[in-house]
N, C-alpha and C positions, 0 to 999 in steps of 0.2 A: 571563759578562754575559749576563741575559739580558734579552727585550724583547719589549714587547708592541704591539699597534697598538690604541687605545680610539676609540670611534665612538659619536658623540653626533649624534640626528636635529638637525638646523637647521633652525628654525622661521623662516622670511625674515620681518620685521617692518618692512621699507619703512624701514631705517636709509640712511645715504647709502651708508655700504660694507659692503653684506650680506657675511654667510657667504655661500657660491657650491657650498657640496658639506657632505656630513657632515665634524662636525670630527673631523680626526687626529691625533692625537699619540703619537709612540714613546717608551718607557717604558724606559728598563733600568737596571741597578743593579751594581756593585761593590765587591768588601770587601778590605779592607788591614788590613797591620798595623804597628805600631810597635812596635820589641822594646824599645827603652830605656825606654817607659814600660808596657809589658804590655798595651798598649789595642788594641782591633780597631774598626775603624769602618767604615760603608756611606756609598758616596758614590751617589748616586742623578739620573739624567740624567732630564729630560722636554724634548721638542722639538713644539712646534707648527707647522704648517704654517699658516702666515699666512693662506693661501689658503683656509682652513675655517675661519677663526674672523670675526666681524662688528667693524668698525672704526666707532666712533661721534666723532663730532666734538667735540673740545674745546674750552675757552672761547678756547684761542690760536689757533684756526681748522685745528690740526692734526689726523689720526685716530689713534684707539689702540683696540686692542682687550686685555679684560681677561679672563684665565680663572683662576676660583677653587680652587686646589688642596686637597686634604685629603689629608695623609700619616699613616697611623697602624700603629702596629705593638705585636704583640701576640704573647704567649707563653702560651699556654692563657686563663685568664681575665682576665692582668694587660695593663694596657697599658702597652708597656716608652718608647713614646714617640710622639706624636704633633704636628702640624703644619699650621695650617690659615692661607691668605695668599691672597693676590690677586696672580697673578702678571701684570706688563704687558709690552704688546708694546713694541717699538719704533716712534717714530710717522713718519706718513708723509701727504704730502699727497693730494688727491684723485686725481693725476692718478700718481700711484708706482705701479710693479705689485707685486703683493702675492707674488711670487715668492722666497720667503723663509722662511725658519724661525726660532723665535728659542727659546732653550733655557735651563734652568732646573737649577743642581746645587744638591744639598743636602747637609751631611756630618754623620750624627752616629754616634756610639761606641755599642755595644752589645756584652754580653758575650757569651762562648761557648754557641750553644745554638741552638736550632730556631724559627724563628719565624713569624709569620702575617702578611705584607705586605699593607696594603690600599691602596689608591690613587683616590681620586675627584677626578673635572675635570667645569667644569660653565664652559660659556659665560657669563660676566654679561651681556653683551649679548643673548641669547637668553630664550627663553620654553621652553625646553628641559632637563629632568629631568638630575642629574648621570649621569654613565658611572662605574662603577666597575669595577675589577680586583683580583684577588688573586693572590699569588705566597707560596711557602713560601720561606724566608730559611734559610739554615741559615751558621751562623758558628763556626768552629772553627783556633782560632791557637796556639800555645803555644812556649815557648823552648826545648823540648826536642830539636825535630826540625826538619830544614828544611825549608821550605814555599813555597810560591807563593802571592802574591797572584791576584785575577782578571787577564785577559789582558782590556784595554781597550781599543778601538779608539779611534782618534786619528782627528779633522777636520786639525788643526796642532798644531806646540809652537812657542812663540815664546821667548825669553829674557826671566824676567820682570823687570817695570821696578819695580811694585810689588805687592806681596802682594795677595792677590784668591783668591775661592773658585776658580780655575782653577789656581791656582800650588801646583806640588810638585817640589822637588828643583830648585829654580832656573829653573823652564819653566813660561808657562801651557800648559795642556795644555786644549784647547777637545775635549770629548768627538764621537766620531762616531756619534751615537745609532740605528743601523740595521744590519742584516744583509746590506741590499743596496748593491749597486754599481755602477752604470749605468755603461755607456759613458762618461762625460766624467769620472769620478771613476778617475785614472789611477794615484794611490797607494796603498797599503794602509798605512797607518801604524797601532803598537800600541805598548802600553805594560804592564809589569808588573814585580812584585818581587820579588825572592829573598831569604826571609827565612834565618837560622840557620845558613848553609850550613858557614861553622865547625866547626859541630858534628859534621861528617862527614869535612870535610878539613883543617880546619885552617888554617892561613895560605895555605895551596896556592892558586893560580889555578886557574880553572875554566872550561868554554866553555857559552855562551848561544848557543843553533843554534835556529832558525825556518824553517820551511820551509810549503809549500803541498802540501796533499795533495786528492788527488780524496774526495768523502764515501762515492761508492758504491764503488767498490774499494779507496780505501787508496794508490792510485799516487801517487808523487810529482810534481810537476808540474816537472818539467825547466827550471831556470834559473830559478826563486824558491826561493833560500835565501839566508840571511843566517847568518854564526857571528861571534861574538865575544871577545875573551877578557877575563875580568871577575876581580879581585882581590876576595878575600873580606871579609866585612866582615856585620856585624849586618842589614842591610840595603841591598842593592844593586839598585837602579834599572836598566830595561832600558829602552831605548826603540829601536824598528827601523824600518824602512820599505821597503816593497818596490815596485817598478815592473812595475803590474798591467796596462799596455795592452794586453799581447800577452794575456793570458789568456783563453781563450774561453769564453762561456758556459757554466754550469754552477752546482751543489753545491758546495762547496769547503770545506775545514778548515785552518784557518792555528792551525798546533802549534809548541809551542816547547817546547824542554826544558834542561835544564842537567844538562852533562855533567862527569864528572872526568876528570882528564889521562888516563886510562886509555881515554876514552870510551865507558866506559861512562855510560850514561842514569840518573838519579839523581831526576831531576823530571821532569813533564811535562804538558802542561795540551792545550785543543783551545779553537779560538771558530770555529763554525759559519758561512759567510758564503754568498752567493750574486751571482753575477757574473755582468752582464747585457753582452754586447759583440760585439752580432752582426757587428760591421764585420770579427772575426779568425775566421779555420777552426777550428774544433775539431769535435764531432760536427754534421755540417751541419745549419745551421737552417734551409736550403731544404726539406731532404726531409720534415720535416713539412706541406709545403704540400699531401702526396699522400698525407695522412692524414685522417681524419673532421675537424681543425680547418681543413683548407684548405678546407674547404667552407662556414667563416664568413668570409666577404668583408666585410660591412658591419663598419664598426669600434666602431660607436657598439653596435651586438649584442654586440660581443666584449666591450663594454668591460661590458655589463651582466653577463654570465657569470662573466665576472672577479668583478665587486663579488658576483655572487652564491658565490664560494666563503668568504668570508669564514666563516662557520656553521661549516666543516668544515678550515679549513686551520691551519699552523703558525704559530707565531709570523714567521719567516722571511718563508712564502709570501703570509701580509697583508701586512707589509712589498713584498713585489715587488708583488703586486696593486697596492695602492694609489698606486707610481708608476707604472709602468706604464700605468693608469688614466689616470693625466692629462697622458698626453703622448704625440704620437702615435707609428705603429709598427706597423703590423697584422701585419708579419713576428715579430716579437720578440714579441707576445701569443699567436701561434699556437702557439710554442715552446715558451712557458710551460704554457699553457694544456694540450699532449699531455705536458708533461713532468709536471706534476701531476699526471693517470691517470695515466700510467706508472708513477708511482712506487706506486700505489695496486694495481694489477692489470698487471705487465708482459708479460702474457701478453693480455689483452685491454682495451686501456685505453680502446676504442669503448666497450666493452658497460657498463663501469662509468659513463665520462659518459652515457652515454643514461641510464641510469637516474637519474642526478640531473639530468638534465636535464628530467626528465618532474615531479620538484619545483618546479624552476623554472616552468616552465610552469603548472604548478598553483597556485603560490604569487603569480604574478602576475596570473594570472587570478581569485583569490576573494580574497586580501588588500589589493589597492591600495587607495588611499587619495588624494583629489587632493592630487597634489603629495608623497607615498609612495607608490613602487613597496614591492610587494607584497614584495620580498625587504630591504626595508629597516625593515618592521614586525616587531611579537615574535612573533606567530602568525607571518609568515613564517621567522625565523631559527629558530624552536624546528620548525617542519616540513623546514626544512632540513637542518636537525641532526642530528634524531632521526627522520626518516621520518613518513609520517601516523600518528596515534594510533588507537591500536587501539577507543578508545569515546571518543566527544562528544559532551556536555551541553549545549545550547544555548538558554540561557534569555533572554526578553527580557524578562517581564514578572514576575520570581516574587514570591509571597507566601507568606510562613510563619505560620500560628495560634498562632505562641506569642508569650505576652505580655511583652511587652519588662519585663527584668530578671528575669523569671521564673527559677529555680533547677531548675525540674521540666524537663528536658530533653527526656525523651520518654514518650510518643511526640508525634508533631508531626501535627498535619491542615495538610496543605497544599493549597493552593488557584492556580487559575493564575487573571488578570486574562481575562476578554473582550471584546467589543466593547461584549457587553450592560453589563457591569457599569460604573458611574463612580464616580470618587473627587477629589475635590479634591488641589490640588498640597499642601495640610498634610498631607491625607490618606496623601497617597500618599506624603511624605519624614519625617514624623513618625511616623505608625503609632500614634499613642495613640489616634485617636477608633476606630477598627477594634479595635485589641489587636492586631493581627499586626506582622510585623516585613516590611519590604518591600525589595528588593534590586534595586539597579541591575544593566543587563543583563551578563549575562555566558555565558563558556563554558567548561567543563571537558573538557581533553584527559587521558585517562589511556593508559598504555603498561604492555603487560601485564611489557616487558622490555627495559631497554637496554642498549646493548653494554657501556657504562662505569660500571654502577650498578646496585642492587636491584629486584626485580619492582614494578611496581604505582608507577610514578612519575608523577604528578599535575600536571599546570599550568591555573592556573587567572587567565582572561584577563578583563578587564573595561572596561566603555566607560564608563568614569567622564561623560562628559560628553553621553551618548545619542547623540552626533556618528557612531557605525556605527565608529569609529577603536576597537579593542582594543591594552589594553597588561598585560605580565603583572604580575599582582599576588602570586602566590605560587606557589609550587611546594616539591614535596620532594626534588625532584632535586639532586642534588650538585653545588654550584656554581652552582646555580639563586637568583636571587629568594626570601629566607626572609622575612615580614612576618608577627611573632606577631599583630599587629592587624589582620590584611585584613581578616578576616568585618566588625569592626566598620567601618573606612571603604568596603567592600561597601555594608553597609545605613547610612551615612551616620549612624555612630555609637549606632545605635536599641538594638542591644547592649549589657548591661554589660558589663565587661571580668570576661574568666575564665569567662564565658557561650559555649558552643558553640550555636550557631545550627546551623538545619536543612544549610544551605550548607555549614557545617563537618563536618557530618555525613555530607554526600556527599562532599567533598571527603576526609574519612579514608578511608570505604569504597571511592571512585574509581567512583562514579557518582551 
């Protein structure tokens, strides 16, 4: 099961119970199969942190949050599944604590193949744009070979009283939508299914084995192993639980295996997770106090540094950082920050940290906005993720002499507004009286080479409201925002569709 942390900027609006942080949601999915029907299906999990969404008062006097969710699954140019709906939180009173998560589960069938999954979420009680993530989803099940479903982490499993979306094989299974297991979580619960095992072993029994191994070394953690004997069937459910109260902090894999009677491994899968358990000795957590992280003694400052890791962190690291930021514990945060950079440069984690800290300092100094620190802005995120751009074009009042609607795109005569020239608001934004195209303030950043992409990747940020706050409008970098109509938005629809203006030419050239 894959997981993502979704982040939205929260704009406080004076609501009775406003969001107090960026909207945070954990997303995951698992795939399963129904051998008797020959049907594969996807189960998606979406868990929202109530502390980060806005609750508004209902006519009955209670408070409730609402998140708009859009789920789209595509295969090449075809839409295979789409659902848009409002997810309501449980209701609370004005005095209730918001220290809880509320979860949503969806199920839908898909044929075998490779798909692109797009998930967008938006707090409906905030004036903030939606946040979108993309995942590759691979479905492959058949009736000819033994196979395993996804390994699904569980928060709890109770006998089903009445069938509901959480019901499976006689139990209501509440998913655990995170890779992070904090100290207070003492049980590692999991569920998976074995299909068509009889194709290999007939009616003979088999063993379902589960154990925990260190992610870095592959060494098994002694004492955390579970073995159960199962009978062959087209679908065999396996539910397990391990006591991880004595598992030290670190990165681990839960490994599940299917073995025949000769103890030969037939099938296996791994589920990565991070354990935080500072009360149990393992790799000494206090040793980190003697390193560079030990010099960060202000917990608020440490929280900023953890928050700034999001642009370069893995999904699991994002979920760990989000949980650590929300609760006190400087020593644990120091240990996480050290391990984060040690994983990227085992020989010199401090040098890697210091290079990244320069980016953080620059972003905070140059891109911060009232009530929005630089690390939470689009420019800040891009700078942290990719480093300083190789070229920047910064335009505050850019005007192109291209007449509106003209198909003759080149050459362009351009000019810059200056203090001696005066224009009426209608002339500034319609462009019709002067025969020019007037653009809102924008910045064009070019990267000659990104580590994970092709050369000459461009990012264009715009100041939509002329407030000094820039957001990412368009980019040609892989995985970034791509809006075919971006230039028309930048010039307030003065260009006709399919007409490339001067700023479009700048974007294509990269300068």
